N, C-alpha and C positions, 0 to 999 in steps of 0.2 A: 504494500500500500504506500503511495507517495506520502512524503512527510507532511505536506500541507493537509492532506485528507485525514491522516492519522491525528494531527493536532486538532483539526475541526471535530473529529469524532470524540476526542477525549476532553476538550475544553468547551463547555456549553456556550461561553461568550463568543468564542471564535466561530463555533457552529452557527449561532444565531446571526452573527454579522455576515457570514457567507450566505446564509439563507435569505437574509434581508436584501443582499445585493442581487441575488438570483431573482427574487420576487420583483424587485424594482425594475430590473432589466426586462422582465417579461410583461410588465404592466404599464410601462411608461414609454414615451417617445425616445427613440435612440438619440444619444448625445445629451440627454437631459441630466444635469448634474445631481449627484446624491446630496441629500440635505446635510447641513453642518453637523447635526447630531450623529449621523452615520459616520462621517469622517472623524469626529471626535472619538468615537468608539474604536475605529480602526487605528487611529494614532495611539490610543491607550494600549490596545492589544499588541501593537508593534513593539512596544517597550518590553513586553513579556516574551513574545514569540519571534520577534524580528520582522523587519520590513518585508523580506522576501516571502516568508510563510504567510503573512497576512495578505499581501498583495495577490499571491497565488490562490489562496483559499477563497478570497472575496472577489477575485478577478478585477483588481484595482490597478491603476497606473502605478507601476513600480517607482517611477521617478517623482510622482506627485506626493506620495506618502512620506518619504523622508524630508521633503521640502516643508510639508505641513508639520511634521514631527519637530523640526528645528524651530518653528515659530511658536510652538505650544510650550508654555511654561507650566501651566496648571491644567487639570481637567476642566473642560468647558471653555477654554480660551477661544476656540474656534466659534463658539456660539456668540461671543461678544463682538466678533469682527464684523 
């Protein structure tokens, strides 16, 4: 089993973030951005699981996630931007 799928299977927060990304992609217009709450959760998870794993599990832009991670000082910072 690929590492991203194994982590998603063992961490309920990562599994929920991956599922939310899949749901959003299937129900919204292509190219529509994820909400700030979603990105905040992904940034928080990348601190635990690493950028690569979160990006693969949630099918996120690998380059955008570390950029956001560098801008976030505390949980919820993206919500204030």
